[in-house]
ROKEZA-667755 format. One line per field, with one value per residue (C-alpha): residue in one letter; z negated, y negated, x; residue number from 1. Coordinates in steps of 0.001 Angstrom, whole numbers. Layout:
! residues N
residuo: [A,...]
Z: [Z,...]
Y: [Y,...]
X: [X,...]
num: [NUM,...]
//
This chain:
! residues 198
residuo: [M,A,R,P,R,L,F,D,E,E,R,A,L,D,A,A,M,R,A,F,W,E,K,G,Y,E,A,T,S,T,Q,D,L,C,E,A,T,G,L,G,R,S,S,I,Y,N,T,F,S,S,K,H,D,L,F,Q,R,A,L,A,R,Y,V,D,A,M,T,A,Q,Q,L,E,I,L,E,D,V,E,R,S,A,L,E,R,I,E,A,L,F,E,R,I,I,E,Q,E,F,E,Q,R,W,A,G,R,S,I,G,C,L,S,V,N,T,T,V,E,L,A,A,R,D,P,E,V,D,R,V,L,T,R,D,L,R,V,R,L,D,A,L,R,A,A,V,E,A,G,Q,R,A,G,E,I,T,A,D,R,E,S,E,A,L,A,R,F,V,N,A,V,I,G,G,M,R,V,S,A,Q,G,G,A,D,R,P,A,L,K,G,I,A,A,T,A,V,S,A,L,R,R]
Z: [0,1020,-1765,-1718,-910,-4037,-2356,-298,3294,4533,1921,2855,6511,5687,3686,6506,8993,6919,6773,10548,11061,8953,10253,13585,14461,14813,11721,9441,7801,6230,2873,3670,4388,1154,-816,992,613,-2728,-1137,-940,2365,2328,1766,4635,7062,5930,6556,9576,11111,12199,11925,15498,14736,11666,13731,16460,13901,12154,15460,16504,13149,13580,17125,16269,13359,15159,18355,16440,14884,18283,19888,17099,17936,21715,21746,19479,21807,19236,20399,23840,25692,25111,21408,21213,22726,20407,17437,18613,18723,15230,13931,15440,13677,10369,10738,11333,8114,6137,6968,6396,4126,4287,7010,9468,10379,10841,14073,15638,15469,19026,20438,18449,19634,23255,23138,21179,22569,25386,28226,26841,24907,27141,24229,22532,25888,26417,23083,23910,27506,26446,23799,26235,28696,26010,24985,28560,29417,26474,27386,31013,30018,27857,30653,33159,30771,30503,34266,34753,32167,33891,30899,32097,35399,38340,40216,38992,38875,35521,35254,35710,33059,30678,31141,30593,27252,26230,27136,25106,22107,22513,22786,19650,17784,18867,18155,14607,14170,15303,12592,14410,11896,11931,13872,16572,16951,16988,19715,21846,21388,22235,25395,26491,25872,27917,30776,30712,30809,34037]
Y: [0,-3391,-5833,-8992,-12214,-14249,-17646,-19787,-19283,-22348,-24544,-23164,-23874,-27473,-27930,-26508,-28743,-31764,-30697,-30247,-33527,-35463,-33848,-32205,-28540,-28281,-30336,-28422,-25623,-22461,-23952,-27039,-24780,-22862,-26113,-27522,-24427,-23181,-19776,-17634,-16730,-13216,-14490,-16963,-14374,-11624,-13952,-15971,-13652,-16486,-20205,-20548,-18692,-20852,-23975,-22930,-22263,-25574,-27451,-25785,-26685,-30293,-30735,-29129,-31522,-34665,-33922,-33196,-36672,-38272,-36367,-37408,-41048,-40662,-38712,-41141,-42213,-44735,-46949,-48305,-46692,-49661,-49709,-46026,-46707,-49684,-47483,-44835,-47380,-48570,-44979,-44445,-47573,-46431,-43011,-44611,-46591,-43562,-41838,-44603,-45412,-47755,-49726,-46847,-44310,-40610,-40871,-38063,-34443,-33884,-36850,-35966,-32350,-33357,-35293,-32664,-29331,-29375,-29273,-26230,-24240,-22821,-21588,-24969,-26665,-24579,-25737,-29371,-29140,-27533,-30216,-33002,-31743,-31725,-35301,-36552,-35008,-36815,-40090,-39725,-39100,-42242,-44287,-43016,-43947,-47428,-47699,-46712,-49310,-51973,-52686,-50883,-51699,-49458,-50651,-47579,-43888,-42677,-40090,-42798,-44973,-42009,-41365,-45068,-45029,-41858,-43446,-46553,-44326,-42547,-45906,-47167,-44056,-44512,-48259,-47519,-45127,-47925,-50198,-52127,-53685,-53674,-56973,-55674,-52450,-54349,-56576,-53543,-52161,-55492,-55824,-52325,-53073,-56272,-54283,-51891,-54570,-55094]
X: [0,1404,2219,82,1887,2486,2379,31,1134,-754,876,4292,3566,2619,5813,7921,6113,7041,10697,10865,9005,11512,14710,13942,14319,18090,18940,16561,18518,17168,18147,16070,13109,13650,13708,10672,8515,9817,10403,13494,15089,13668,10121,10467,11810,9414,6492,7579,10230,12536,13149,11898,8667,8106,8748,6324,3609,4289,4223,961,-569,568,-725,-4065,-4590,-3408,-5283,-8482,-8229,-7704,-10588,-12918,-12187,-12232,-15502,-17372,-20195,-21424,-18541,-17825,-14930,-12645,-13547,-12602,-9191,-8682,-9657,-7188,-4370,-5323,-5258,-1809,-542,-2028,-395,2972,2692,1509,4819,7362,10251,13250,11477,11218,8565,9272,7285,5308,6432,5163,7071,10192,10012,9441,12705,14640,13457,10898,13418,15247,12638,9880,7756,7745,7192,4037,2605,3338,2084,-1198,-1716,-867,-3479,-6187,-5350,-5090,-8466,-10070,-8371,-9394,-13023,-13007,-11435,-14002,-16816,-15313,-14975,-18627,-19643,-17574,-15317,-12171,-10508,-11329,-8239,-6332,-7220,-8524,-5728,-3078,-4724,-4977,-1258,-581,-2451,-609,2740,1849,1104,4447,6196,4470,5613,9229,9086,7905,10827,13092,11705,8952,6573,2782,2390,4737,2765,-517,921,1801,-1719,-3357,-1259,-2294,-5975,-5650,-4148,-7114,-9783,-11673]
num: [1,2,3,4,5,6,7,8,9,10,11,12,13,14,15,16,17,18,19,20,21,22,23,24,25,26,27,28,29,30,31,32,33,34,35,36,37,38,39,40,41,42,43,44,45,46,47,48,49,50,51,52,53,54,55,56,57,58,59,60,61,62,63,64,65,66,67,68,69,70,71,72,73,74,75,76,77,78,79,80,81,82,83,84,85,86,87,88,89,90,91,92,93,94,95,96,97,98,99,100,101,102,103,104,105,106,107,108,109,110,111,112,113,114,115,116,117,118,119,120,121,122,123,124,125,126,127,128,129,130,131,132,133,134,135,136,137,138,139,140,141,142,143,144,145,146,147,148,149,150,151,152,153,154,155,156,157,158,159,160,161,162,163,164,165,166,167,168,169,170,171,172,173,174,175,176,177,178,179,180,181,182,183,184,185,186,187,188,189,190,191,192,193,194,195,196,197,198]
//
């Protein structure tokens, strides 16, 4: 009979996610993961099989949670399309200031991982690509709703505008990591909204 696990696997996964988020995949050592989760090496490897497996599970958990938050905003039909995009930018700014110390944000685990690993880790790239498609589809649907309502420019294809909004979000995340303050991020968001207006 298998022995029951004596720890909360979900809590351990959250702790590992935070460690990877703060340091990145390569810079996070097994010892870092032990300290973050409170588990010994054997417990980590018995449960997650490898650092890479643990990272993939942590990344998937992160993107599921973050994307769910974004979809909730983008699919809120009580708001106009442009209001949804403005609310999304505001949520991004709030997230950056929830995860900040010494004047810098830790950014977005997805953005950080795209830069660090996507080009050389096909498994991680698949997770990120799948998540990107979900977010772009939701952004495109919001843009198309705004175009139909006459509040978002129809001079560009909805897919291009969705990618533009996504790129602005990525740029805001990186800017926050570089030390940009709240007014600077709000200025970026306002400029993007102006560019979308009809």
